[in-house]
Backbone as JSON Lines, residues from 0, in Angstrom:
{"i":0,"aa":"M","n":[69.21,-89.08,-185.36],"ca":[69.52,-88.36,-184.21],"c":[68.83,-88.95,-183.02]}
{"i":1,"aa":"T","n":[67.53,-89.36,-183.16],"ca":[66.85,-89.9,-182.02],"c":[67.5,-91.23,-181.57]}
{"i":2,"aa":"D","n":[67.97,-92.03,-182.52],"ca":[68.66,-93.36,-182.09],"c":[69.9,-92.96,-181.3]}
{"i":3,"aa":"R","n":[70.59,-91.96,-181.73],"ca":[71.91,-91.61,-181.02],"c":[71.57,-91.05,-179.65]}
{"i":4,"aa":"T","n":[70.44,-90.2,-179.57],"ca":[70.08,-89.76,-178.19],"c":[69.68,-90.89,-177.28]}
{"i":5,"aa":"S","n":[68.89,-91.84,-177.77],"ca":[68.37,-92.92,-176.97],"c":[69.52,-93.89,-176.54]}
{"i":6,"aa":"N","n":[70.51,-93.99,-177.48],"ca":[71.71,-94.79,-177.11],"c":[72.54,-94.14,-176.01]}
{"i":7,"aa":"S","n":[72.6,-92.79,-176.1],"ca":[73.29,-92.06,-175.02],"c":[72.62,-92.14,-173.68]}
{"i":8,"aa":"T","n":[71.27,-92.03,-173.76],"ca":[70.46,-92.15,-172.47],"c":[70.6,-93.52,-171.93]}
{"i":9,"aa":"E","n":[70.58,-94.56,-172.74],"ca":[70.82,-95.93,-172.27],"c":[72.18,-96.07,-171.59]}
{"i":10,"aa":"K","n":[73.17,-95.53,-172.22],"ca":[74.6,-95.67,-171.51],"c":[74.57,-94.92,-170.21]}
{"i":11,"aa":"Q","n":[73.94,-93.7,-170.13],"ca":[73.85,-93.06,-168.89],"c":[73.16,-93.87,-167.8]}
{"i":12,"aa":"R","n":[71.97,-94.48,-168.18],"ca":[71.29,-95.29,-167.27],"c":[72.05,-96.36,-166.73]}
{"i":13,"aa":"L","n":[72.73,-97.18,-167.68],"ca":[73.54,-98.31,-167.23],"c":[74.78,-97.83,-166.35]}
{"i":14,"aa":"M","n":[75.38,-96.66,-166.55],"ca":[76.43,-96.1,-165.73],"c":[75.84,-95.86,-164.33]}
{"i":15,"aa":"A","n":[74.65,-95.17,-164.37],"ca":[74.04,-94.88,-162.97],"c":[73.75,-96.18,-162.19]}
{"i":16,"aa":"L","n":[73.22,-97.19,-162.83],"ca":[72.98,-98.46,-162.16],"c":[74.27,-99.13,-161.71]}
{"i":17,"aa":"A","n":[75.34,-99.01,-162.48],"ca":[76.61,-99.59,-162.02],"c":[77.11,-98.82,-160.76]}
{"i":18,"aa":"R","n":[76.95,-97.53,-160.68],"ca":[77.39,-96.72,-159.54],"c":[76.58,-97.14,-158.29]}
{"i":19,"aa":"W","n":[75.29,-97.5,-158.5],"ca":[74.43,-97.89,-157.42],"c":[74.98,-99.05,-156.65]}
{"i":20,"aa":"D","n":[75.6,-100.02,-157.33],"ca":[76.24,-101.25,-156.66],"c":[77.53,-100.93,-155.97]}
{"i":21,"aa":"T","n":[78.38,-100.0,-156.64],"ca":[79.72,-99.83,-156.17],"c":[79.89,-98.62,-155.23]}
{"i":22,"aa":"E","n":[78.98,-97.74,-155.19],"ca":[79.18,-96.56,-154.38],"c":[78.38,-96.43,-153.12]}
{"i":23,"aa":"G","n":[77.47,-97.36,-153.06],"ca":[76.65,-97.43,-151.71],"c":[75.91,-96.15,-151.41]}
{"i":24,"aa":"G","n":[75.25,-95.57,-152.35],"ca":[74.52,-94.35,-152.08],"c":[75.47,-93.08,-152.03]}
{"i":25,"aa":"A","n":[76.3,-93.03,-153.05],"ca":[77.3,-91.92,-153.0],"c":[76.7,-90.59,-153.26]}
{"i":26,"aa":"G","n":[77.3,-89.55,-152.57],"ca":[76.89,-88.23,-152.8],"c":[77.77,-87.56,-153.98]}
{"i":27,"aa":"P","n":[77.72,-86.32,-154.12],"ca":[78.49,-85.6,-155.18],"c":[80.04,-85.72,-154.97]}
{"i":28,"aa":"D","n":[80.52,-86.02,-153.73],"ca":[81.92,-86.29,-153.61],"c":[82.35,-87.68,-153.39]}
{"i":29,"aa":"G","n":[81.55,-88.61,-153.8],"ca":[81.93,-90.04,-153.76],"c":[81.13,-90.79,-152.67]}
{"i":30,"aa":"P","n":[81.55,-91.95,-152.31],"ca":[80.83,-92.79,-151.33],"c":[80.71,-92.12,-150.0]}
{"i":31,"aa":"Q","n":[79.57,-92.27,-149.34],"ca":[79.31,-91.76,-148.03],"c":[79.86,-92.85,-147.06]}
{"i":32,"aa":"E","n":[81.02,-92.63,-146.51],"ca":[81.7,-93.71,-145.73],"c":[80.93,-94.3,-144.63]}
{"i":33,"aa":"G","n":[80.45,-93.45,-143.71],"ca":[79.73,-93.99,-142.53],"c":[78.42,-94.7,-142.92]}
{"i":34,"aa":"I","n":[77.71,-94.2,-143.84],"ca":[76.41,-94.82,-144.22],"c":[76.7,-96.06,-145.02]}
{"i":35,"aa":"A","n":[77.63,-96.08,-145.93],"ca":[77.93,-97.2,-146.77],"c":[78.36,-98.4,-145.8]}
{"i":36,"aa":"R","n":[78.92,-98.08,-144.69],"ca":[79.35,-99.18,-143.75],"c":[78.38,-99.51,-142.73]}
{"i":37,"aa":"R","n":[77.28,-98.91,-142.78],"ca":[76.13,-99.0,-141.84],"c":[76.57,-98.75,-140.47]}
{"i":38,"aa":"E","n":[77.38,-97.72,-140.26],"ca":[77.81,-97.23,-138.98],"c":[76.65,-96.44,-138.4]}
{"i":39,"aa":"V","n":[76.46,-96.55,-137.09],"ca":[75.44,-95.72,-136.5],"c":[76.01,-94.34,-136.18]}
{"i":40,"aa":"L","n":[75.24,-93.35,-136.57],"ca":[75.69,-92.01,-136.45],"c":[75.13,-91.54,-135.05]}
{"i":41,"aa":"P","n":[76.09,-91.25,-134.07],"ca":[75.58,-90.92,-132.75],"c":[74.97,-89.6,-132.53]}
{"i":42,"aa":"D","n":[75.16,-88.62,-133.5],"ca":[74.56,-87.28,-133.37],"c":[73.09,-87.16,-133.83]}
{"i":43,"aa":"I","n":[72.59,-88.24,-134.38],"ca":[71.22,-88.15,-134.82],"c":[70.28,-88.79,-133.78]}
{"i":44,"aa":"P","n":[69.38,-87.98,-133.3],"ca":[68.43,-88.52,-132.26],"c":[67.35,-89.33,-132.92]}
{"i":45,"aa":"P","n":[66.79,-90.24,-132.11],"ca":[65.75,-91.07,-132.71],"c":[64.51,-90.29,-133.09]}
{"i":46,"aa":"L","n":[63.72,-90.73,-134.09],"ca":[62.59,-90.03,-134.52],"c":[61.53,-90.16,-133.51]}
{"i":47,"aa":"T","n":[60.69,-89.02,-133.4],"ca":[59.6,-89.12,-132.51],"c":[58.4,-89.68,-133.18]}
{"i":48,"aa":"N","n":[57.36,-90.05,-132.55],"ca":[56.2,-90.67,-133.11],"c":[55.61,-89.6,-134.13]}
{"i":49,"aa":"T","n":[55.54,-88.35,-133.83],"ca":[55.04,-87.37,-134.66],"c":[55.79,-87.29,-136.01]}
{"i":50,"aa":"E","n":[57.17,-87.44,-135.97],"ca":[57.98,-87.37,-137.12],"c":[57.79,-88.64,-137.93]}
{"i":51,"aa":"L","n":[57.58,-89.74,-137.31],"ca":[57.31,-91.02,-137.99],"c":[55.95,-90.94,-138.73]}
{"i":52,"aa":"V","n":[54.9,-90.39,-138.1],"ca":[53.68,-90.19,-138.77],"c":[53.74,-89.29,-139.96]}
{"i":53,"aa":"Q","n":[54.54,-88.18,-139.77],"ca":[54.68,-87.2,-140.93],"c":[55.46,-87.97,-142.03]}
{"i":54,"aa":"L","n":[56.44,-88.75,-141.74],"ca":[57.21,-89.47,-142.86],"c":[56.16,-90.44,-143.58]}
{"i":55,"aa":"R","n":[55.38,-91.19,-142.83],"ca":[54.39,-92.04,-143.4],"c":[53.5,-91.27,-144.35]}
{"i":56,"aa":"V","n":[52.97,-90.1,-143.95],"ca":[52.09,-89.28,-144.79],"c":[52.83,-88.87,-146.03]}
{"i":57,"aa":"R","n":[54.01,-88.51,-145.84],"ca":[54.79,-88.11,-147.08],"c":[55.07,-89.18,-148.04]}
{"i":58,"aa":"V","n":[55.42,-90.39,-147.51],"ca":[55.58,-91.54,-148.36],"c":[54.3,-91.88,-149.08]}
{"i":59,"aa":"I","n":[53.2,-91.82,-148.42],"ca":[51.86,-92.17,-149.09],"c":[51.62,-91.14,-150.2]}
{"i":60,"aa":"A","n":[51.95,-89.9,-149.94],"ca":[51.73,-88.8,-150.94],"c":[52.67,-89.06,-152.07]}
{"i":61,"aa":"L","n":[53.92,-89.3,-151.87],"ca":[54.91,-89.54,-152.97],"c":[54.46,-90.77,-153.77]}
{"i":62,"aa":"E","n":[54.1,-91.8,-153.08],"ca":[53.71,-93.05,-153.8],"c":[52.57,-92.74,-154.76]}
{"i":63,"aa":"N","n":[51.59,-92.07,-154.31],"ca":[50.43,-91.6,-155.13],"c":[50.86,-90.76,-156.34]}
{"i":64,"aa":"L","n":[51.77,-89.79,-156.07],"ca":[52.34,-89.0,-157.16],"c":[52.98,-89.87,-158.22]}
{"i":65,"aa":"I","n":[53.82,-90.81,-157.73],"ca":[54.49,-91.68,-158.69],"c":[53.47,-92.5,-159.49]}
{"i":66,"aa":"I","n":[52.48,-93.01,-158.87],"ca":[51.43,-93.82,-159.59],"c":[50.78,-92.87,-160.61]}
{"i":67,"aa":"S","n":[50.54,-91.59,-160.27],"ca":[49.87,-90.7,-161.32],"c":[50.84,-90.42,-162.44]}
{"i":68,"aa":"L","n":[52.1,-90.23,-162.17],"ca":[53.09,-90.06,-163.19],"c":[53.32,-91.28,-164.13]}
{"i":69,"aa":"L","n":[53.36,-92.41,-163.44],"ca":[53.44,-93.65,-164.26],"c":[52.15,-93.96,-165.07]}
{"i":70,"aa":"A","n":[51.07,-93.51,-164.61],"ca":[49.93,-93.71,-165.46],"c":[49.99,-92.99,-166.82]}
{"i":71,"aa":"D","n":[50.83,-91.95,-166.89],"ca":[51.01,-91.37,-168.28],"c":[52.35,-91.65,-168.87]}
{"i":72,"aa":"A","n":[53.07,-92.55,-168.17],"ca":[54.32,-92.97,-168.75],"c":[54.19,-93.82,-170.06]}
{"i":73,"aa":"S","n":[55.31,-93.78,-170.8],"ca":[55.32,-94.67,-172.0],"c":[55.52,-96.1,-171.63]}
{"i":74,"aa":"D","n":[55.2,-96.96,-172.53],"ca":[55.33,-98.42,-172.25],"c":[56.8,-98.71,-171.92]}
{"i":75,"aa":"L","n":[57.8,-98.11,-172.6],"ca":[59.22,-98.3,-172.32],"c":[59.48,-97.92,-170.88]}
{"i":76,"aa":"Q","n":[58.96,-96.8,-170.41],"ca":[59.29,-96.3,-169.05],"c":[58.69,-97.28,-168.01]}
{"i":77,"aa":"L","n":[57.55,-97.91,-168.33],"ca":[56.97,-98.93,-167.43],"c":[57.82,-100.2,-167.41]}
{"i":78,"aa":"I","n":[58.32,-100.6,-168.6],"ca":[59.25,-101.74,-168.7],"c":[60.47,-101.44,-167.79]}
{"i":79,"aa":"R","n":[61.06,-100.24,-167.95],"ca":[62.26,-99.94,-167.21],"c":[61.97,-99.94,-165.7]}
{"i":80,"aa":"A","n":[60.83,-99.44,-165.33],"ca":[60.44,-99.41,-163.84],"c":[60.43,-100.96,-163.33]}
{"i":81,"aa":"R","n":[59.86,-101.83,-164.16],"ca":[59.87,-103.25,-163.7],"c":[61.22,-103.89,-163.73]}
{"i":82,"aa":"E","n":[62.05,-103.48,-164.73],"ca":[63.43,-103.92,-164.83],"c":[64.2,-103.44,-163.59]}
{"i":83,"aa":"M","n":[63.97,-102.28,-163.04],"ca":[64.73,-101.72,-161.92],"c":[64.29,-102.53,-160.69]}
{"i":84,"aa":"A","n":[63.07,-102.9,-160.61],"ca":[62.55,-103.76,-159.57],"c":[63.26,-105.09,-159.57]}
{"i":85,"aa":"A","n":[63.48,-105.64,-160.73],"ca":[64.18,-106.93,-160.81],"c":[65.64,-106.7,-160.54]}
{"i":86,"aa":"Y","n":[66.15,-105.55,-160.85],"ca":[67.6,-105.27,-160.65],"c":[67.91,-105.27,-159.14]}
{"i":87,"aa":"I","n":[67.02,-104.71,-158.42],"ca":[67.3,-104.62,-156.92],"c":[66.97,-105.82,-156.22]}
{"i":88,"aa":"S","n":[66.29,-106.73,-156.77],"ca":[65.97,-108.08,-156.16],"c":[67.36,-108.79,-156.0]}
{"i":89,"aa":"P","n":[67.42,-109.67,-154.93],"ca":[68.7,-110.3,-154.63],"c":[69.18,-111.12,-155.91]}
{"i":90,"aa":"R","n":[70.4,-110.95,-156.16],"ca":[71.02,-111.67,-157.27],"c":[71.61,-113.02,-156.82]}
{"i":91,"aa":"P","n":[71.83,-113.93,-157.69],"ca":[72.36,-115.25,-157.36],"c":[73.63,-115.07,-156.53]}
{"i":92,"aa":"G","n":[73.72,-115.78,-155.43],"ca":[74.93,-115.81,-154.53],"c":[74.93,-114.69,-153.49]}
{"i":93,"aa":"V","n":[73.9,-113.87,-153.47],"ca":[73.79,-112.72,-152.52],"c":[72.68,-113.18,-151.55]}
{"i":94,"aa":"T","n":[72.92,-112.88,-150.2],"ca":[72.01,-113.18,-149.18],"c":[70.73,-112.36,-149.35]}
{"i":95,"aa":"H","n":[69.57,-113.14,-149.38],"ca":[68.31,-112.45,-149.57],"c":[68.02,-111.6,-148.26]}
{"i":96,"aa":"H","n":[67.63,-110.31,-148.5],"ca":[67.19,-109.44,-147.41],"c":[65.75,-109.21,-147.59]}
{"i":97,"aa":"A","n":[64.96,-109.39,-146.56],"ca":[63.55,-109.28,-146.59],"c":[63.11,-107.9,-147.04]}
{"i":98,"aa":"L","n":[63.73,-106.78,-146.58],"ca":[63.34,-105.54,-146.97],"c":[63.62,-105.22,-148.5]}
{"i":99,"aa":"T","n":[64.68,-105.72,-148.96],"ca":[64.93,-105.6,-150.43],"c":[63.89,-106.4,-151.31]}
{"i":100,"aa":"I","n":[63.65,-107.47,-150.86],"ca":[62.56,-108.29,-151.67],"c":[61.26,-107.61,-151.55]}
{"i":101,"aa":"H","n":[60.9,-107.09,-150.36],"ca":[59.66,-106.44,-150.23],"c":[59.6,-105.14,-151.06]}
{"i":102,"aa":"A","n":[60.71,-104.34,-151.12],"ca":[60.8,-103.13,-151.87],"c":[60.55,-103.38,-153.36]}
{"i":103,"aa":"A","n":[61.22,-104.47,-153.84],"ca":[61.1,-104.82,-155.32],"c":[59.69,-105.23,-155.58]}
{"i":104,"aa":"A","n":[59.01,-106.03,-154.71],"ca":[57.68,-106.35,-154.91],"c":[56.72,-105.11,-154.96]}
{"i":105,"aa":"H","n":[57.05,-104.18,-154.03],"ca":[56.24,-103.01,-153.98],"c":[56.44,-102.14,-155.21]}
{"i":106,"aa":"M","n":[57.57,-102.14,-155.8],"ca":[57.74,-101.31,-156.98],"c":[56.99,-101.92,-158.11]}
{"i":107,"aa":"V","n":[56.92,-103.27,-158.23],"ca":[56.13,-103.89,-159.28],"c":[54.66,-103.64,-159.0]}
{"i":108,"aa":"D","n":[54.23,-103.64,-157.77],"ca":[52.88,-103.38,-157.43],"c":[52.48,-101.87,-157.81]}
{"i":109,"aa":"I","n":[53.35,-100.95,-157.61],"ca":[53.17,-99.53,-157.98],"c":[52.96,-99.43,-159.49]}
{"i":110,"aa":"V","n":[53.73,-100.09,-160.27],"ca":[53.65,-100.07,-161.73],"c":[52.25,-100.7,-162.1]}
{"i":111,"aa":"A","n":[51.92,-101.78,-161.47],"ca":[50.64,-102.46,-161.78],"c":[49.49,-101.48,-161.4]}
{"i":112,"aa":"R","n":[49.54,-100.84,-160.35],"ca":[48.48,-99.86,-159.95],"c":[48.38,-98.77,-160.98]}
{"i":113,"aa":"A","n":[49.54,-98.28,-161.48],"ca":[49.51,-97.19,-162.52],"c":[48.9,-97.75,-163.82]}
{"i":114,"aa":"Q","n":[49.25,-99.02,-164.17],"ca":[48.61,-99.59,-165.32],"c":[47.15,-99.64,-165.22]}
{"i":115,"aa":"H","n":[46.6,-100.05,-164.04],"ca":[45.19,-100.04,-163.81],"c":[44.61,-98.68,-163.98]}
{"i":116,"aa":"F","n":[45.26,-97.75,-163.48],"ca":[44.81,-96.32,-163.58],"c":[44.75,-95.86,-165.03]}
{"i":117,"aa":"R","n":[45.66,-96.33,-165.81],"ca":[45.79,-95.99,-167.26],"c":[44.39,-96.5,-167.94]}
{"i":118,"aa":"I","n":[44.2,-97.72,-167.63],"ca":[42.9,-98.42,-168.29],"c":[41.72,-97.64,-167.8]}
{"i":119,"aa":"E","n":[41.58,-97.32,-166.56],"ca":[40.39,-96.64,-166.05],"c":[40.29,-95.35,-166.72]}
{"i":120,"aa":"S","n":[41.39,-94.6,-166.95],"ca":[41.34,-93.24,-167.49],"c":[41.13,-93.18,-168.96]}
{"i":121,"aa":"N","n":[41.32,-94.26,-169.66],"ca":[41.09,-94.26,-171.09],"c":[39.71,-94.66,-171.48]}
{"i":122,"aa":"E","n":[38.92,-95.12,-170.52],"ca":[37.56,-95.55,-170.91],"c":[36.6,-94.38,-171.02]}
């Protein structure tokens, strides 16, 4: 039964990754047309400095929460996190985008930081 459940989970994961490439950040009703085409939405005002600072604080908090969760993750989950970072890295024939490369490297760094925390907490 466990093998069947893990096989089903793997199929779901692969289907989700396939949608990532083809749907461009789709919502529950399918692709988000304007966002997928990188159109500028005129109704959204620019962020204020205060909003940018709050976003930065939230990202730092979320990053630390992810590190704490990954510190207790199984080895398989850590492997999958690294695989996801490799998956979002530019593939052959695709133009390299600096932000994508940086995001993938940051994901690997987060997993490494969590691994370090696991070693520290087990002593």
